[in-house]
C-alpha positions, 0 to 999 in steps of 0.5 A, a space after each residue: 500500500 501506498 501512504 499519502 504524499 506527507 509533503 507540501 503537496 500532500 497537505 494542499 490536497 488534504 486542504 480540500 478535504 472540506 469540500 469533500 465533507 460537504 459534499 457528504 453533508 450535501 448528500 445527507 442534507 437531501 436524505 435528512 430532509 426526507 425523514 420527516 417529510 416523506 413519512 407525513 405526505 404519505 400518511 397524508 395520501 392515506 398510504 401505508 407505512 408498507 408504502 413509505 418503505 417501499 418508496 424509501 427502498 426505491 432510493 437505497 436500490 440505485 445506491 446499491 447498484 450505483 455505489 461500486 460502479 461510481 467508485 470503479 469509475 474514480 479507480 479509472 478517471 479519477 475522484 474529482 470529475 466523478 464527483 463533479 458530476 455526481 453533485 450536479 446530478 444531486 441538485 438536479 435531484 433534489 429539485 425534482 423532489 421539490 416540483 413532485 406533486 403525487 407518489 409517482 413524481 416521488 419515485 421518480 426523484 427518489 430514484 435520481 436521488 439515489 443514483 447521484 448520492 451513490 458518491 459516498 463512495 468516491 467521496 470516502 475512497 478520496 478520504 482514505 487517498 490522502 490521510 495515512 493509516 494511523 490517522 485514517 479512523 480519525 478522518 472517517 470520525 469526520 466523516 461521520 461528523 459530516 454525516 451528523 451535520 447533514 442529519 442535523 441539517 436536514 430534518 431541521 430543514 425539513 420541519 422548519 421549511 415544511 410549513 411554507 411548501 412541502 417542496 421548499 425544503 427540497 428547493 433549498 437543499 437542491 440551492 445548496 447543492 448548486 453552490 456545492 458545485 460551484 465550489 468544487 468546480 474551482 477548488 477540488 483537487 484530484 489526489 496523486 494517482 498511486 499507480 500509472 493505471 488503476 486496477 480494478 479489484 475484479 468486482 464484488 466476488 473478488 473484493 469479498 474474497 478478502 475475509 475481513 472485507 466480507 464480515 465488515 460488509 455483513 457487519 454493515 448490512 444488518 448494522 444499516 437494517 437495525 438503523 432503518 428500523 428507527 428511521 422508517 418508523 419514528 414519525 408513526 411512533 411519535 404521532 401515534 404514541 404522542 400525536 408529534 407532528 413533523 417539526 416536533 420529530 424533526 428536531 429530536 432527529 437533530 437532537 440525536 444528530 448533535 450527538 452524534 456530531 459531536 462525537 464523531 467530530 472530537 472524541 473519536 480521536 482520544 477513544 480509538 487511541 484508548 480502545 483501538 477500531 474493533 472495541 469501538 465498533 463492537 461497544 457501539 454496536 453493544 450500546 444500540 442493541 441495549 437502547 433499543 428495546 427500551 424505546 416501546 417501554 417508555 411512555 413520557 418523552 422526556 424519558 424516551 431521550 434517554 434510550 434515544 442519546 444511548 443509540 446516538 452514541 454508539 452510532 457515533 462510535 460504531 460507524 467511523 471504525 468499520 469504514 476505517 477498517 475497510 479502507 485499509 485494505 487493499 491498494 489505493 488504486 482499487 479503493 474506490 471499488 473497495 469503498 463503493 462495495 461497502 456502501 453498497 452493503 448499507 444501500 442493501 440494508 435500506 432496500 430491505 430494513 425499510 420495508 421490513 420496518 414497515 410491515 412489522 411496524 402495521 403488525 406490531 408497532 414495537 416489533 421494529 425496535 426489537 428487530 434492531 436490538 437483535 440485529 445490533 447484538 448480531 453485529 456486535 457478535 459479528 465483529 467480535 470475530 475480528 479480534 484476531 485480525 488486524 486490517 492492517 497487518 493481515 494482507 488482503 488479496 494482492 496487498 502488501 500490508 503495512 504495521 497499523 499504527 494506533 
């Protein structure tokens, strides 16, 4: 593996990381805006939670297909052009979402959004390209913080702007994405190419031959299905149990995102130094496994904040080490495809997760929370199996191992 250039050129390229983080934030704003608005919209139209699950799944299906494609393309032609195309496409998709006046219009907008927001794999590959392995989890924590900021701003924009019109929040997000495109077009620098010509890792099957990558992808899959149980049904739960409206639900989600962003933005470095990536991952999943079964048993909003805060803490410390460990596998020339496969595992979960959550909620409202707890426990057990495997020392197919700094 080739380490990033530590000299002035490397510093100059790392100075463009704020642009990459802004890409992630805008993508997550577009995703987060939908969380409080789309359930309310479908419920107003008389649609069931299962119908909402299908609508959410269409977005994830396109992410599942295109995350490896964008990643592989960025390995071949460069990170910068792929990111520019996908940022512009995200802006267009959000504009269409704002203009949509029917369920069919929402489906079209969400399909395009899923296609272009699959660029998260390219953004994480860019971060890995320009950071050293010893600092990788710290910077992946910043990626996680960008997710958190997007989740803060997305539901907040959705809740604040929804009274002015159902399309207004999406228009605002589309404008942010357009501004992001202009900034990136002038400022985003292509990372140093680590080979004369980027080499594909050989597709999904070849990537998953690396047992560490395969285990982490399965962990990411069950983790994301668990998270989807809350995201897909939380508005229904709060509306049915406490008669909360879109704005009130949005600000609870904002509070959870603040917890996640605060930890990932400043607390990851000391945590990884003390615990290491694998212990962080296991601990985070166990926190979530403990928090979710409590939610259906709490009958006041004040007390509900305790398990929700615990679940936000768990999510904050589980995600960065997963991404970091995957990014350390293999050569930089194929990193885009590698990260694309990893992101596809989450996208696959978002296809089935909302569908399962919707059907289960219609059958028994507490069901999604119990299922999520079980999935997080499974993810923790899978992660414990990584205890004897160091991502920086165990060689993947065709890799040259480097010692991993702690």
